[in-house]
MARGUDO-227959 format. One record per atom (N, C-alpha, C): x, y, z; atom name. Coordinates in nm, 4 decimals, always signed. Example, Ala and Ser with C-alpha at 12.3 -4.5 7.8 and 13.67 -1.06 7.14 Angstrom:
x y z name
+1.3190 -0.5690 +0.7800 N
+1.2300 -0.4500 +0.7800 CA
+1.3200 -0.3300 +0.7800 C
+1.2850 -0.2250 +0.7080 N
+1.3670 -0.1060 +0.7140 CA
+1.2900 +0.0030 +0.7870 C
***
This chain:
x y z name
+9.9150 +20.7518 +7.8887 N
+10.0420 +20.6905 +7.8522 CA
+10.1318 +20.7899 +7.7806 C
+10.0719 +20.8764 +7.6928 N
+10.1506 +20.9735 +7.6181 CA
+10.2149 +21.0769 +7.7086 C
+10.1436 +21.1174 +7.8130 N
+10.1980 +21.2161 +7.9053 CA
+10.3159 +21.1579 +7.9821 C
+10.3054 +21.0303 +8.0211 N
+10.4165 +20.9667 +8.0911 CA
+10.5400 +20.9596 +8.0011 C
+10.5190 +20.9302 +7.8740 N
+10.6305 +20.9239 +7.7794 CA
+10.6938 +21.0618 +7.7629 C
+10.6097 +21.1649 +7.7579 N
+10.6583 +21.3020 +7.7447 CA
+10.7448 +21.3400 +7.8642 C
+10.6973 +21.3078 +7.9853 N
+10.7753 +21.3388 +8.1049 CA
+10.9060 +21.2596 +8.1071 C
+10.9010 +21.1343 +8.0623 N
+11.0205 +21.0505 +8.0574 CA
+11.1250 +21.1093 +7.9632 C
+11.0813 +21.1561 +7.8456 N
+11.1730 +21.2153 +7.7480 CA
+11.2340 +21.3433 +7.8039 C
+11.1524 +21.4252 +7.8719 N
+11.2053 +21.5483 +7.9312 CA
+11.3101 +21.5183 +8.0375 C
+11.2872 +21.4145 +8.1177 N
+11.3851 +21.3778 +8.2198 CA
+11.5155 +21.3308 +8.1567 C
+11.5053 +21.2555 +8.0462 N
+11.6258 +21.2096 +7.9776 CA
+11.7050 +21.3268 +7.9223 C
+11.6355 +21.4247 +7.8643 N
+11.7035 +21.5424 +7.8099 CA
+11.7718 +21.6190 +7.9222 C
+11.7031 +21.6331 +8.0344 N
+11.7596 +21.7059 +8.1473 CA
+11.8834 +21.6347 +8.2011 C
+11.8815 +21.5007 +8.2038 N
+11.9974 +21.4257 +8.2509 CA
+12.1156 +21.4415 +8.1567 C
+12.0904 +21.4469 +8.0267 N
+12.1988 +21.4631 +7.9310 CA
+12.2656 +21.5984 +7.9465 C
+12.1871 +21.7011 +7.9776 N
+12.2415 +21.8357 +7.9896 CA
+12.3157 +21.8531 +8.1212 C
+12.2589 +21.8040 +8.2318 N
+12.3139 +21.8299 +8.3642 CA
+12.4207 +21.7300 +8.4085 C
+12.4297 +21.6144 +8.3465 N
+12.5178 +21.5092 +8.3957 CA
+12.6064 +21.4563 +8.2849 C
+12.7007 +21.3732 +8.3224 N
+12.7789 +21.3004 +8.2247 CA
+12.7865 +21.1548 +8.2685 C
+12.8116 +21.0665 +8.1738 N
+12.8062 +20.9232 +8.2002 CA
+12.9475 +20.8678 +8.2111 C
+12.9735 +20.7925 +8.3165 N
+13.1001 +20.7213 +8.3312 CA
+13.0687 +20.5808 +8.3783 C
+13.1209 +20.4822 +8.3096 N
+13.1017 +20.3408 +8.3437 CA
+12.9537 +20.3027 +8.3530 C
+12.8702 +20.3633 +8.2690 N
+12.7286 +20.3296 +8.2675 CA
+12.6479 +20.3956 +8.3769 C
+12.7109 +20.4704 +8.4641 N
+12.6389 +20.5372 +8.5726 CA
+12.6403 +20.6872 +8.5480 C
+12.5273 +20.7501 +8.5726 N
+12.5163 +20.8938 +8.5536 CA
+12.5428 +20.9630 +8.6863 C
+12.6289 +21.0635 +8.6819 N
+12.6565 +21.1385 +8.8043 CA
+12.6798 +21.2847 +8.7693 C
+12.6608 +21.3701 +8.8669 N
+12.6814 +21.5129 +8.8468 CA
+12.8301 +21.5443 +8.8447 C
+12.8720 +21.6342 +8.7555 N
+13.0133 +21.6729 +8.7572 CA
+13.0422 +21.7577 +8.8804 C
+13.1487 +21.7244 +8.9490 N
+13.1855 +21.7985 +9.0691 CA
+13.3016 +21.8909 +9.0365 C
+13.2848 +22.0197 +9.0602 N
+13.3978 +22.1095 +9.0364 CA
+13.5058 +22.0856 +9.1414 C
+13.6282 +22.0804 +9.0958 N
+13.7393 +22.0617 +9.1880 CA
+13.8182 +22.1916 +9.1962 C
+13.9335 +22.1876 +9.2599 N
+14.0118 +22.3092 +9.2810 CA
+14.0597 +22.3704 +9.1497 C
+14.0785 +22.2884 +9.0461 N
+14.1253 +22.3407 +8.9184 CA
+14.0159 +22.4207 +8.8474 C
+13.8912 +22.3754 +8.8607 N
+13.7803 +22.4519 +8.8041 CA
+13.7702 +22.5888 +8.8722 C
+13.7819 +22.5882 +9.0041 N
+13.7760 +22.7145 +9.0776 CA
+13.8926 +22.8059 +9.0394 C
+14.0095 +22.7469 +9.0202 N
+14.1266 +22.8272 +8.9838 CA
+14.1103 +22.8873 +8.8448 C
+14.0592 +22.8082 +8.7493 N
+14.0354 +22.8604 +8.6137 CA
+13.9352 +22.9749 +8.6170 C
+13.8282 +22.9569 +8.6924 N
+13.7271 +23.0614 +8.7034 CA
+13.7866 +23.1876 +8.7649 C
+13.8684 +23.1711 +8.8696 N
+13.9311 +23.2858 +8.9344 CA
+14.0254 +23.3585 +8.8385 C
+14.1063 +23.2834 +8.7632 N
+14.1999 +23.3457 +8.6691 CA
+14.1251 +23.4217 +8.5594 C
+14.0154 +23.3651 +8.5102 N
+13.9383 +23.4328 +8.4061 CA
+13.8769 +23.5620 +8.4595 C
+13.8189 +23.5558 +8.5782 N
+13.7573 +23.6766 +8.6360 CA
+13.8620 +23.7836 +8.6663 C
+13.9776 +23.7419 +8.7157 N
+14.0847 +23.8381 +8.7427 CA
+14.1331 +23.9018 +8.6130 C
+14.1453 +23.8218 +8.5072 N
+14.1895 +23.8748 +8.3781 CA
+14.0874 +23.9726 +8.3211 C
+13.9592 +23.9409 +8.3339 N
+13.8574 +24.0322 +8.2806 CA
+13.8514 +24.1616 +8.3616 C
+13.8719 +24.1540 +8.4925 N
+13.8740 +24.2752 +8.5747 CA
+13.9932 +24.3629 +8.5389 C
+14.1106 +24.3026 +8.5248 N
+14.2295 +24.3797 +8.4888 CA
+14.2154 +24.4420 +8.3501 C
+14.1580 +24.3669 +8.2569 N
+14.1417 +24.4185 +8.1211 CA
+14.0410 +24.5331 +8.1182 C
+13.9371 +24.5253 +8.2009 N
+13.8379 +24.6329 +8.2023 CA
+13.8938 +24.7596 +8.2669 C
+13.9897 +24.7456 +8.3591 N
+14.0478 +24.8620 +8.4254 CA
+14.1641 +24.9215 +8.3488 C
+14.2166 +24.8494 +8.2506 N
+14.3332 +24.8999 +8.1777 CA
+14.2906 +25.0064 +8.0782 C
+14.3787 +25.1012 +8.0577 N
+14.3564 +25.2043 +7.9554 CA
+14.4842 +25.2119 +7.8725 C
+14.4838 +25.1403 +7.7618 N
+14.6038 +25.1376 +7.6786 CA
+14.7021 +25.0339 +7.7281 C
+14.8291 +25.0630 +7.7141 N
+14.9343 +24.9687 +7.7540 CA
+14.9961 +25.0129 +7.8857 C
+14.9243 +24.9933 +7.9950 N
+14.9784 +25.0330 +8.1239 CA
+15.0193 +24.9135 +8.2090 C
+15.0300 +24.7964 +8.1524 N
+15.0747 +24.6800 +8.2274 CA
+14.9613 +24.5907 +8.2741 C
+14.8440 +24.6483 +8.2987 N
+14.7314 +24.5659 +8.3422 CA
+14.6857 +24.4716 +8.2315 C
+14.6921 +24.5201 +8.1088 N
+14.6525 +24.4367 +7.9950 CA
+14.7497 +24.3196 +7.9776 C
+14.8767 +24.3453 +7.9987 N
+14.9774 +24.2392 +7.9893 CA
+14.9573 +24.1355 +8.0992 C
+14.9269 +24.1821 +8.2189 N
+14.9004 +24.0903 +8.3294 CA
+14.7733 +24.0089 +8.3029 C
+14.6742 +24.0724 +8.2411 N
+14.5514 +24.0028 +8.2033 CA
+14.5809 +23.8895 +8.1050 C
+14.6652 +23.9173 +8.0066 N
+14.7028 +23.8143 +7.9092 CA
+14.7804 +23.7008 +7.9761 C
+14.8634 +23.7347 +8.0743 N
+14.9378 +23.6330 +8.1480 CA
+14.8425 +23.5406 +8.2232 C
+14.7396 +23.5976 +8.2869 N
+14.6406 +23.5169 +8.3578 CA
+14.5646 +23.4257 +8.2619 C
+14.5306 +23.4768 +8.1441 N
+14.4600 +23.3950 +8.0454 CA
+14.5479 +23.2807 +7.9952 C
+14.6754 +23.3096 +7.9733 N
+14.7674 +23.2045 +7.9293 CA
+14.7825 +23.0982 +8.0380 C
+14.7901 +23.1422 +8.1622 N
+14.7990 +23.0485 +8.2748 CA
+14.6734 +22.9610 +8.2823 C
+14.5571 +23.0221 +8.2587 N
+14.4320 +22.9472 +8.2605 CA
+14.4287 +22.8428 +8.1488 C
+14.4730 +22.8809 +8.0277 N
+14.4745 +22.7877 +7.9151 CA
+14.5686 +22.6698 +7.9427 C
+14.6864 +22.6985 +7.9985 N
+14.7815 +22.5918 +8.0298 CA
+14.7262 +22.4980 +8.1365 C
+14.6591 +22.5540 +8.2355 N
+14.5989 +22.4727 +8.3407 CA
+14.4916 +22.3809 +8.2822 C
+14.4123 +22.4331 +8.1911 N
+14.3077 +22.3519 +8.1280 CA
+14.3670 +22.2417 +8.0409 C
+14.4780 +22.2698 +7.9754 N
+14.5422 +22.1666 +7.8938 CA
+14.6021 +22.0565 +7.9802 C
+14.6680 +22.0945 +8.0885 N
+14.7337 +21.9966 +8.1745 CA
+14.6306 +21.9104 +8.2479 C
+14.5269 +21.9726 +8.3001 N
+14.4271 +21.9005 +8.3793 CA
+14.3117 +21.8470 +8.2954 C
+14.3192 +21.8664 +8.1636 N
+14.2161 +21.8202 +8.0695 CA
+14.0768 +21.8702 +8.1079 C
+14.0674 +21.9998 +8.1285 N
+13.9409 +22.0649 +8.1599 CA
+13.8903 +22.1303 +8.0327 C
+13.7650 +22.1049 +7.9983 N
+13.7055 +22.1690 +7.8810 CA
+13.6456 +22.3020 +7.9232 C
+13.6889 +22.4067 +7.8572 N
+13.6323 +22.5382 +7.8838 CA
+13.4955 +22.5487 +7.8192 C
+13.4081 +22.6247 +7.8804 N
+13.2785 +22.6494 +7.8185 CA
+13.2980 +22.7396 +7.6983 C
+13.2028 +22.7343 +7.6067 N
+13.2126 +22.8135 +7.4846 CA
+13.2101 +22.9627 +7.5149 C
+13.1408 +23.0005 +7.6215 N
+13.1322 +23.1423 +7.6556 CA
+13.2692 +23.2007 +7.6883 C
+13.3552 +23.1220 +7.7520 N
+13.4900 +23.1699 +7.7809 CA
+13.5673 +23.1920 +7.6517 C
+13.5640 +23.0951 +7.5642 N
+13.6404 +23.1036 +7.4396 CA
+13.5934 +23.2142 +7.3474 C
+13.4645 +23.2425 +7.3485 N
+13.4105 +23.3448 +7.2590 CA
+13.4442 +23.4859 +7.3035 C
+13.4830 +23.5035 +7.4283 N
+13.5151 +23.6372 +7.4768 CA
+13.6639 +23.6680 +7.4694 C
+13.7429 +23.5772 +7.4127 N
+13.8875 +23.5972 +7.4034 CA
+13.9274 +23.6043 +7.2572 C
+14.0070 +23.7065 +7.2212 N
+14.0588 +23.7182 +7.0849 CA
+14.1614 +23.6080 +7.0627 C
+14.1504 +23.5379 +6.9504 N
+14.2391 +23.4246 +6.9232 CA
+14.3804 +23.4691 +6.8853 C
+14.3947 +23.5930 +6.8373 N
+14.5261 +23.6391 +6.7914 CA
+14.6055 +23.7085 +6.9018 C
+14.5441 +23.8089 +6.9658 N
+14.6202 +23.8849 +7.0660 CA
+14.5897 +23.8409 +7.2092 C
+14.5004 +23.7433 +7.2269 N
+14.4661 +23.6886 +7.3591 CA
+14.4146 +23.7961 +7.4547 C
+14.3335 +23.8868 +7.4036 N
+14.2747 +23.9928 +7.4836 CA
+14.1275 +23.9604 +7.5075 C
+14.0729 +24.0030 +7.6208 N
+13.9323 +23.9769 +7.6519 CA
+13.8472 +24.0904 +7.5960 C
+13.7337 +24.0543 +7.5379 N
+13.6402 +24.1536 +7.4856 CA
+13.5489 +24.2004 +7.5980 C
+13.5861 +24.3083 +7.6651 N
+13.5032 +24.3656 +7.7708 CA
+13.4976 +24.5160 +7.7513 C
+13.3929 +24.5768 +7.8064 N
+13.3840 +24.7219 +7.8053 CA
+13.4719 +24.7762 +7.9174 C
+13.5443 +24.8817 +7.8876 N
+13.6331 +24.9398 +7.9878 CA
+13.5588 +25.0468 +8.0674 C
+13.6183 +25.0868 +8.1798 N
+13.5544 +25.1853 +8.2657 CA
+13.5430 +25.3219 +8.1998 C
+13.6339 +25.3534 +8.1055 N
+13.6267 +25.4838 +8.0398 CA
+13.5245 +25.4848 +7.9258 C
+13.4526 +25.3748 +7.9063 N
+13.3453 +25.3702 +7.8076 CA
+13.3853 +25.3165 +7.6715 C
+13.5115 +25.2837 +7.6513 N
+13.5542 +25.2321 +7.5214 CA
+13.5310 +25.0814 +7.5152 C
+13.5160 +25.0318 +7.3955 N
+13.4973 +24.8886 +7.3718 CA
+13.6246 +24.8315 +7.3109 C
+13.6439 +24.7023 +7.3252 N
+13.7611 +24.6387 +7.2647 CA
+13.7261 +24.5692 +7.1338 C
+13.5979 +24.5726 +7.0937 N
+13.5566 +24.5132 +6.9665 CA
+13.4545 +24.6031 +6.8981 C
+13.4405 +24.5843 +6.7673 N
+13.3297 +24.6443 +6.6934 CA
+13.2559 +24.5315 +6.6236 C
+13.1253 +24.5444 +6.6151 N
+13.0422 +24.4439 +6.5501 CA
+12.9601 +24.5142 +6.4438 C
+12.9613 +24.4586 +6.3225 N
+12.8803 +24.5155 +6.2152 CA
+12.8290 +24.4030 +6.1272 C
+12.7254 +24.4343 +6.0490 N
+12.6687 +24.3385 +5.9546 CA
+12.7070 +24.3799 +5.8138 C
+12.7368 +24.2833 +5.7282 N
+12.7668 +24.3160 +5.5896 CA
+12.6533 +24.2679 +5.4996 C
+12.6691 +24.2849 +5.3697 N
+12.5627 +24.2532 +5.2747 CA
+12.5368 +24.1035 +5.2622 C
+12.6324 +24.0213 +5.3005 N
+12.6174 +23.8766 +5.2882 CA
+12.5503 +23.8148 +5.4107 C
+12.4845 +23.8961 +5.4912 N
+12.4184 +23.8501 +5.6134 CA
+12.5188 +23.7863 +5.7087 C
+12.6332 +23.8488 +5.7210 N
+12.7357 +23.8026 +5.8135 CA
+12.7579 +23.9088 +5.9202 C
+12.7792 +23.8639 +6.0424 N
+12.8186 +23.9542 +6.1486 CA
+12.9703 +23.9475 +6.1573 C
+13.0348 +24.0632 +6.1601 N
+13.1807 +24.0683 +6.1644 CA
+13.2222 +24.1307 +6.2970 C
+13.3021 +24.0562 +6.3737 N
+13.3545 +24.1066 +6.5003 CA
+13.5010 +24.1392 +6.4783 C
+13.5393 +24.2639 +6.5061 N
+13.6762 +24.3091 +6.4841 CA
+13.7389 +24.3479 +6.6173 C
+13.8554 +24.2926 +6.6460 N
+13.9304 +24.3286 +6.7660 CA
+14.0001 +24.4611 +6.7391 C
+13.9858 +24.5564 +6.8297 N
+14.0463 +24.6876 +6.8098 CA
+14.1945 +24.6892 +6.8452 C
+14.2435 +24.5887 +6.9167 N
+14.3857 +24.5849 +6.9514 CA
+14.4708 +24.5344 +6.8362 C
+14.4320 +24.4205 +6.7782 N
+14.5161 +24.3598 +6.6747 CA
+14.4530 +24.3660 +6.5360 C
+14.3256 +24.4008 +6.5262 N
+14.2586 +24.4095 +6.3965 CA
+14.2094 +24.2761 +6.3428 C
+14.2129 +24.1708 +6.4228 N
+14.1661 +24.0393 +6.3776 CA
+14.0150 +24.0426 +6.3588 C
+13.9687 +23.9778 +6.2518 N
+13.8259 +23.9758 +6.2213 CA
+13.7734 +23.8336 +6.2297 C
+13.6537 +23.8208 +6.2824 N
+13.5863 +23.6914 +6.2906 CA
+13.4491 +23.7084 +6.2274 C
+13.4165 +23.6226 +6.1298 N
+13.2900 +23.6296 +6.0580 CA
+13.1941 +23.5244 +6.1139 C
+13.0710 +23.5653 +6.1381 N
+12.9665 +23.4748 +6.1837 CA
+12.8517 +23.4818 +6.0845 C
+12.8125 +23.3666 +6.0291 N
+12.6985 +23.3632 +5.9387 CA
+12.5702 +23.3801 +6.0184 C
+12.4778 +23.4541 +5.9620 N
+12.3495 +23.4757 +6.0279 CA
+12.2469 +23.3845 +5.9615 C
+12.2048 +23.2839 +6.0319 N
+12.1068 +23.1889 +5.9813 CA
+11.9805 +23.2030 +6.0648 C
+11.8751 +23.2566 +6.0055 N
+11.7521 +23.2821 +6.0808 CA
+11.6767 +23.1530 +6.1115 C
+11.7030 +23.0461 +6.0365 N
+11.6322 +22.9201 +6.0585 CA
+11.7081 +22.8260 +6.1511 C
+11.8196 +22.8700 +6.2084 N
+11.9013 +22.7838 +6.2930 CA
+11.8322 +22.7572 +6.4265 C
+11.8344 +22.6323 +6.4682 N
+11.7861 +22.5929 +6.6000 CA
+11.8967 +22.5136 +6.6689 C
+11.9200 +22.5435 +6.7952 N
+12.0205 +22.4677 +6.8688 CA
+11.9685 +22.3265 +6.8949 C
+12.0542 +22.2411 +6.9445 N
+12.0157 +22.1021 +6.9691 CA
+11.9007 +22.0945 +7.0691 C
+11.9065 +22.1735 +7.1753 N
+11.8000 +22.1726 +7.2756 CA
+11.6695 +22.2243 +7.2171 C
+11.6773 +22.3295 +7.1351 N
+11.5564 +22.3823 +7.0727 CA
+11.4960 +22.2812 +6.9763 C
+11.5810 +22.2077 +6.9021 N
+11.5302 +22.1048 +6.8105 CA
+11.4607 +21.9933 +6.8873 C
+11.5198 +21.9487 +6.9980 N
+11.4575 +21.8438 +7.0790 CA
+11.3236 +21.8907 +7.1347 C
+11.3204 +22.0145 +7.1834 N
+11.1968 +22.0696 +7.2381 CA
+11.0912 +22.0807 +7.1287 C
+11.1303 +22.1249 +7.0097 N
+11.0374 +22.1378 +6.8973 CA
+10.9839 +22.0008 +6.8562 C
+11.0693 +21.8990 +6.8571 N
+11.0272 +21.7642 +6.8219 CA
+10.9275 +21.7112 +6.9246 C
+10.9507 +21.7361 +7.0514 N
+10.8593 +21.6915 +7.1569 CA
+10.7248 +21.7607 +7.1420 C
+10.7265 +21.8910 +7.1134 N
+10.6016 +21.9651 +7.0963 CA
+10.5220 +21.9135 +6.9777 C
+10.5880 +21.8841 +6.8660 N
+10.5160 +21.8334 +6.7489 CA
+10.4590 +21.6946 +6.7761 C
+10.5313 +21.6103 +6.8502 N
+10.4786 +21.4788 +6.8860 CA
+10.3561 +21.4923 +6.9749 C
+10.3594 +21.5857 +7.0684 N
+10.2443 +21.6081 +7.1558 CA
+10.1243 +21.6571 +7.0758 C
+10.1469 +21.7468 +6.9798 N
+10.0377 +21.7971 +6.8973 CA
+9.9803 +21.6861 +6.8110 C
+10.0641 +21.5989 +6.7579 N
+10.0160 +21.4881 +6.6757 CA
+9.9355 +21.3893 +6.7587 C
+9.9715 +21.3713 +6.8837 N
+9.8965 +21.2816 +6.9707 CA
+9.7641 +21.3432 +7.0122 C
+9.7583 +21.4754 +7.0252 N
+9.6351 +21.5427 +7.0647 CA
+9.5347 +21.5472 +6.9512 C
+9.5793 +21.5588 +6.8278 N
+9.4890 +21.5683 +6.7129 CA
+9.4043 +21.4420 +6.6986 C
+9.4596 +21.3187 +6.7023 N
+9.3734 +21.2003 +6.6929 CA
+9.2787 +21.1879 +6.8124 C
+9.3215 +21.2294 +6.9302 N
+9.2346 +21.2223 +7.0473 CA
+9.1158 +21.3162 +7.0314 C
+9.1368 +21.4343 +6.9736 N
+9.0279 +21.5290 +6.9513 CA
+8.9361 +21.4805 +6.8398 C
+8.9887 +21.4112 +6.7409 N
+8.9071 +21.3607 +6.6305 CA
+8.8137 +21.2502 +6.6785 C
+8.8530 +21.1735 +6.7791 N
+8.7693 +21.0655 +6.8320 CA
+8.6508 +21.1228 +6.9071 C
+8.6724 +21.2286 +6.9853 N
+8.5644 +21.2873 +7.0653 CA
+8.4777 +21.3676 +6.9815 C
***
């Protein structure tokens, strides 16, 4: 019975991650033309930004594509993934990518307060990230809880035998 419950909980977690609920029914999200367009604009902007060296116009065109992508997401109510947002500077709207000439657009360092500091080399904007070694994401916490429940169920079974 415990194994069936474990499999049931895993299926529920998988459904929460892969699907969304509308009107009580669970269905897979279907990407439409706007999702494809946002993805295309982001990839084009990152390619242009990686090929640019200084202010030669490619960087400006990259920023234009990113602005177009943001406006499209606002109008069509599309939520961007966190990975997209984390690679864009909030001040100068530049993408953090390595360029072909080997230069980086950001620097990352640790300070004495156990913080990681990301600095944009174009505008000088700084973003501080706290370093928490005990942090677990929601999925890791759920997995850890399932594992501890399984271990607790196994201990009484072993004590009986």
